[in-house]
Biopython code that builds the backbone (N, CA, C, O; Angstrom):
import numpy as np
from Bio.PDB.StructureBuilder import StructureBuilder

atoms = [
    (1, "MET", "N", (0.810, -1.184, 0.000)),
    (1, "MET", "CA", (0.000, 0.000, 0.000)),
    (1, "MET", "C", (0.864, 1.263, 0.000)),
    (1, "MET", "O", (0.648, 2.155, -0.821)),
    (2, "PHE", "N", (1.840, 1.352, 0.909)),
    (2, "PHE", "CA", (2.717, 2.515, 0.969)),
    (2, "PHE", "C", (4.140, 2.167, 0.561)),
    (2, "PHE", "O", (5.083, 2.800, 1.036)),
    (3, "ALA", "N", (4.315, 1.203, -0.283)),
    (3, "ALA", "CA", (5.642, 0.693, -0.633)),
    (3, "ALA", "C", (6.550, 1.776, -1.203)),
    (3, "ALA", "O", (7.724, 1.819, -0.837)),
    (4, "GLY", "N", (6.073, 2.640, -2.066)),
    (4, "GLY", "CA", (6.914, 3.645, -2.688)),
    (4, "GLY", "C", (7.147, 4.870, -1.834)),
    (4, "GLY", "O", (8.064, 5.646, -2.101)),
    (5, "ARG", "N", (6.353, 5.049, -0.837)),
    (5, "ARG", "CA", (6.419, 6.258, -0.034)),
    (5, "ARG", "C", (7.687, 6.349, 0.813)),
    (5, "ARG", "O", (8.262, 7.428, 0.952)),
    (6, "TYR", "N", (8.118, 5.243, 1.368)),
    (6, "TYR", "CA", (9.275, 5.258, 2.260)),
    (6, "TYR", "C", (10.468, 4.533, 1.651)),
    (6, "TYR", "O", (11.195, 3.838, 2.361)),
    (7, "THR", "N", (10.676, 4.681, 0.367)),
    (7, "THR", "CA", (11.798, 4.057, -0.310)),
    (7, "THR", "C", (12.952, 5.059, -0.364)),
    (7, "THR", "O", (12.786, 6.194, -0.810)),
    (8, "TYR", "N", (14.110, 4.622, 0.095)),
    (8, "TYR", "CA", (15.293, 5.480, 0.107)),
    (8, "TYR", "C", (16.375, 4.844, -0.741)),
    (8, "TYR", "O", (16.524, 3.623, -0.769)),
    (9, "ARG", "N", (17.113, 5.669, -1.420)),
    (9, "ARG", "CA", (18.229, 5.195, -2.209)),
    (9, "ARG", "C", (19.496, 5.430, -1.392)),
    (9, "ARG", "O", (19.889, 6.569, -1.144)),
    (10, "LEU", "N", (20.120, 4.341, -0.984)),
    (10, "LEU", "CA", (21.297, 4.424, -0.119)),
    (10, "LEU", "C", (22.569, 3.963, -0.819)),
    (10, "LEU", "O", (23.578, 3.697, -0.165)),
    (11, "ASN", "N", (22.525, 3.871, -2.126)),
    (11, "ASN", "CA", (23.678, 3.373, -2.874)),
    (11, "ASN", "C", (24.932, 4.200, -2.603)),
    (11, "ASN", "O", (26.006, 3.633, -2.402)),
    (12, "GLY", "N", (24.818, 5.509, -2.595)),
    (12, "GLY", "CA", (25.976, 6.362, -2.342)),
    (12, "GLY", "C", (26.537, 6.156, -0.952)),
    (12, "GLY", "O", (27.754, 6.103, -0.772)),
    (13, "LEU", "N", (25.667, 6.038, 0.025)),
    (13, "LEU", "CA", (26.102, 5.814, 1.399)),
    (13, "LEU", "C", (26.782, 4.457, 1.541)),
    (13, "LEU", "O", (27.807, 4.337, 2.211)),
    (14, "VAL", "N", (26.219, 3.454, 0.920)),
    (14, "VAL", "CA", (26.798, 2.112, 0.987)),
    (14, "VAL", "C", (28.194, 2.108, 0.371)),
    (14, "VAL", "O", (29.113, 1.512, 0.932)),
    (15, "GLU", "N", (28.359, 2.747, -0.746)),
    (15, "GLU", "CA", (29.678, 2.808, -1.397)),
    (15, "GLU", "C", (30.681, 3.547, -0.522)),
    (15, "GLU", "O", (31.835, 3.133, -0.412)),
    (16, "LYS", "N", (30.249, 4.633, 0.097)),
    (16, "LYS", "CA", (31.139, 5.403, 0.970)),
    (16, "LYS", "C", (31.575, 4.561, 2.170)),
    (16, "LYS", "O", (32.745, 4.579, 2.552)),
    (17, "LEU", "N", (30.641, 3.830, 2.758)),
    (17, "LEU", "CA", (30.970, 2.979, 3.895)),
    (17, "LEU", "C", (31.909, 1.847, 3.492)),
    (17, "LEU", "O", (32.817, 1.493, 4.245)),
    (18, "LYS", "N", (31.697, 1.283, 2.317)),
    (18, "LYS", "CA", (32.586, 0.223, 1.833)),
    (18, "LYS", "C", (34.002, 0.752, 1.635)),
    (18, "LYS", "O", (34.971, 0.024, 1.853)),
    (19, "SER", "N", (34.129, 2.004, 1.227)),
    (19, "SER", "CA", (35.467, 2.570, 1.030)),
    (19, "SER", "C", (36.176, 2.813, 2.357)),
    (19, "SER", "O", (37.404, 2.897, 2.389)),
    (20, "LEU", "N", (35.424, 2.927, 3.456)),
    (20, "LEU", "CA", (36.024, 3.152, 4.772)),
    (20, "LEU", "C", (36.437, 1.856, 5.460)),
    (20, "LEU", "O", (37.232, 1.897, 6.399)),
    (21, "VAL", "N", (35.939, 0.742, 5.037)),
    (21, "VAL", "CA", (36.201, -0.538, 5.707)),
    (21, "VAL", "C", (37.693, -0.827, 5.851)),
    (21, "VAL", "O", (38.111, -1.226, 6.938)),
    (22, "PRO", "N", (38.519, -0.652, 4.824)),
    (22, "PRO", "CA", (39.949, -0.941, 5.002)),
    (22, "PRO", "C", (40.582, -0.099, 6.118)),
    (22, "PRO", "O", (41.459, -0.587, 6.832)),
    (23, "ASP", "N", (40.154, 1.141, 6.275)),
    (23, "ASP", "CA", (40.693, 1.980, 7.345)),
    (23, "ASP", "C", (40.382, 1.379, 8.703)),
    (23, "ASP", "O", (41.242, 1.348, 9.583)),
    (24, "PHE", "N", (39.163, 0.904, 8.878)),
    (24, "PHE", "CA", (38.785, 0.300, 10.147)),
    (24, "PHE", "C", (39.549, -1.003, 10.372)),
    (24, "PHE", "O", (39.923, -1.310, 11.504)),
    (25, "ASP", "N", (39.779, -1.759, 9.326)),
    (25, "ASP", "CA", (40.542, -2.997, 9.458)),
    (25, "ASP", "C", (41.976, -2.702, 9.891)),
    (25, "ASP", "O", (42.530, -3.407, 10.735)),
    (26, "ASP", "N", (42.578, -1.658, 9.313)),
    (26, "ASP", "CA", (43.941, -1.274, 9.693)),
    (26, "ASP", "C", (43.994, -0.864, 11.156)),
    (26, "ASP", "O", (44.892, -1.281, 11.887)),
    (27, "GLU", "N", (43.042, -0.053, 11.583)),
    (27, "GLU", "CA", (42.996, 0.385, 12.981)),
    (27, "GLU", "C", (42.811, -0.805, 13.921)),
    (27, "GLU", "O", (43.454, -0.878, 14.968)),
    (28, "ARG", "N", (41.944, -1.723, 13.551)),
    (28, "ARG", "CA", (41.714, -2.907, 14.383)),
    (28, "ARG", "C", (42.998, -3.716, 14.526)),
    (28, "ARG", "O", (43.312, -4.193, 15.617)),
    (29, "GLU", "N", (43.740, -3.873, 13.436)),
    (29, "GLU", "CA", (44.995, -4.622, 13.475)),
    (29, "GLU", "C", (46.023, -3.906, 14.355)),
    (29, "GLU", "O", (46.736, -4.557, 15.119)),
    (30, "GLU", "N", (46.107, -2.582, 14.257)),
    (30, "GLU", "CA", (47.039, -1.828, 15.091)),
    (30, "GLU", "C", (46.697, -1.966, 16.568)),
    (30, "GLU", "O", (47.587, -2.121, 17.404)),
    (31, "ARG", "N", (45.401, -1.909, 16.890)),
    (31, "ARG", "CA", (44.991, -2.076, 18.291)),
    (31, "ARG", "C", (45.311, -3.479, 18.794)),
    (31, "ARG", "O", (45.750, -3.656, 19.930)),
    (32, "ARG", "N", (45.089, -4.474, 17.938)),
    (32, "ARG", "CA", (45.391, -5.852, 18.333)),
    (32, "ARG", "C", (46.880, -6.021, 18.616)),
    (32, "ARG", "O", (47.268, -6.634, 19.611)),
    (33, "ALA", "N", (47.707, -5.471, 17.733)),
    (33, "ALA", "CA", (49.154, -5.585, 17.908)),
    (33, "ALA", "C", (49.615, -4.861, 19.174)),
    (33, "ALA", "O", (50.457, -5.376, 19.910)),
    (34, "ALA", "N", (49.071, -3.677, 19.428)),
    (34, "ALA", "CA", (49.437, -2.932, 20.634)),
    (34, "ALA", "C", (49.000, -3.684, 21.884)),
    (34, "ALA", "O", (49.741, -3.746, 22.865)),
    (35, "ARG", "N", (47.811, -4.249, 21.850)),
    (35, "ARG", "CA", (47.310, -5.006, 23.003)),
    (35, "ARG", "C", (48.183, -6.234, 23.242)),
    (35, "ARG", "O", (48.526, -6.546, 24.382)),
    (36, "GLU", "N", (48.533, -6.916, 22.182)),
    (36, "GLU", "CA", (49.377, -8.103, 22.302)),
    (36, "GLU", "C", (50.736, -7.737, 22.880)),
    (36, "GLU", "O", (51.292, -8.473, 23.694)),
    (37, "LYS", "N", (51.259, -6.609, 22.460)),
    (37, "LYS", "CA", (52.570, -6.168, 22.928)),
    (37, "LYS", "C", (52.553, -5.866, 24.426)),
    (37, "LYS", "O", (53.536, -6.125, 25.120)),
    (38, "THR", "N", (51.451, -5.324, 24.927)),
    (38, "THR", "CA", (51.394, -4.969, 26.344)),
    (38, "THR", "C", (50.946, -6.128, 27.224)),
    (38, "THR", "O", (51.245, -6.136, 28.419)),
    (39, "GLU", "N", (50.242, -7.102, 26.671)),
    (39, "GLU", "CA", (49.717, -8.196, 27.482)),
    (39, "GLU", "C", (50.716, -9.327, 27.674)),
    (39, "GLU", "O", (50.636, -10.045, 28.671)),
    (40, "THR", "N", (51.635, -9.505, 26.769)),
    (40, "THR", "CA", (52.517, -10.657, 26.850)),
    (40, "THR", "C", (53.855, -10.271, 27.457)),
    (40, "THR", "O", (54.371, -9.188, 27.181)),
    (41, "PRO", "N", (54.423, -11.145, 28.282)),
    (41, "PRO", "CA", (55.753, -10.866, 28.832)),
    (41, "PRO", "C", (56.798, -10.918, 27.726)),
    (41, "PRO", "O", (56.666, -11.676, 26.765)),
    (42, "ASN", "N", (57.804, -10.128, 27.869)),
    (42, "ASN", "CA", (58.904, -10.053, 26.889)),
    (42, "ASN", "C", (58.416, -9.680, 25.500)),
    (42, "ASN", "O", (59.006, -10.097, 24.503)),
    (43, "ALA", "N", (57.369, -8.917, 25.425)),
    (43, "ALA", "CA", (56.784, -8.585, 24.131)),
    (43, "ALA", "C", (57.721, -7.727, 23.289)),
    (43, "ALA", "O", (57.794, -7.898, 22.072)),
    (44, "ARG", "N", (58.435, -6.808, 23.927)),
    (44, "ARG", "CA", (59.340, -5.949, 23.155)),
    (44, "ARG", "C", (60.451, -6.763, 22.509)),
    (44, "ARG", "O", (60.790, -6.552, 21.345)),
    (45, "ALA", "N", (61.013, -7.689, 23.268)),
    (45, "ALA", "CA", (62.084, -8.526, 22.716)),
    (45, "ALA", "C", (61.550, -9.374, 21.567)),
    (45, "ALA", "O", (62.218, -9.523, 20.544)),
    (46, "ARG", "N", (60.367, -9.921, 21.728)),
    (46, "ARG", "CA", (59.769, -10.745, 20.677)),
    (46, "ARG", "C", (59.493, -9.898, 19.432)),
    (46, "ARG", "O", (59.703, -10.354, 18.308)),
    (47, "ALA", "N", (59.026, -8.672, 19.636)),
    (47, "ALA", "CA", (58.733, -7.788, 18.509)),
    (47, "ALA", "C", (60.010, -7.442, 17.766)),
    (47, "ALA", "O", (60.004, -7.354, 16.538)),
    (48, "ARG", "N", (61.111, -7.244, 18.493)),
    (48, "ARG", "CA", (62.384, -6.949, 17.831)),
    (48, "ARG", "C", (62.856, -8.140, 17.008)),
    (48, "ARG", "O", (63.316, -7.978, 15.878)),
    (49, "ARG", "N", (62.740, -9.337, 17.579)),
    (49, "ARG", "CA", (63.150, -10.538, 16.839)),
    (49, "ARG", "C", (62.272, -10.730, 15.612)),
    (49, "ARG", "O", (62.757, -11.093, 14.541)),
    (50, "LYS", "N", (60.991, -10.486, 15.774)),
    (50, "LYS", "CA", (60.067, -10.631, 14.660)),
    (50, "LYS", "C", (60.378, -9.616, 13.569)),
    (50, "LYS", "O", (60.267, -9.929, 12.383)),
    (51, "GLY", "N", (60.765, -8.407, 13.956)),
    (51, "GLY", "CA", (61.109, -7.369, 12.990)),
    (51, "GLY", "C", (62.352, -7.714, 12.207)),
    (51, "GLY", "O", (62.444, -7.395, 11.022)),
    (52, "LYS", "N", (63.317, -8.362, 12.847)),
    (52, "LYS", "CA", (64.535, -8.755, 12.159)),
    (52, "LYS", "C", (64.282, -9.877, 11.173)),
    (52, "LYS", "O", (64.936, -9.951, 10.133)),
    (53, "ALA", "N", (63.341, -10.748, 11.490)),
    (53, "ALA", "CA", (63.036, -11.876, 10.605)),
    (53, "ALA", "C", (62.333, -11.430, 9.333)),
    (53, "ALA", "O", (62.449, -12.077, 8.293)),
    (54, "ASP", "N", (61.594, -10.306, 9.419)),
    (54, "ASP", "CA", (60.834, -9.826, 8.247)),
    (54, "ASP", "C", (61.709, -9.167, 7.264)),
    (54, "ASP", "O", (61.235, -8.708, 6.225)),
]
sb = StructureBuilder()
sb.init_structure("model")
sb.init_model(0)
sb.init_chain("A")
sb.init_seg("    ")
for serial, (resi, resn, name, xyz) in enumerate(atoms, 1):
    if name == "N":
        sb.init_residue(resn, " ", resi, " ")
    sb.init_atom(name, np.array(xyz, "f"), 0.0, 1.0, " ", f" {name:<3s}", serial, name[0])
structure = sb.get_structure()
């Protein structure tokens, strides 16, 4: 009955949000790495060894 009345086109918004997803993934990875570094003993030494291996 009112199907056309409340129809919104969100294609532009969806595309904009999809373009932001990689930024959020990068931030999530940085937070995970920082948390891991502070939660584990000898994390700095392990991070240095890991950096040399890369």
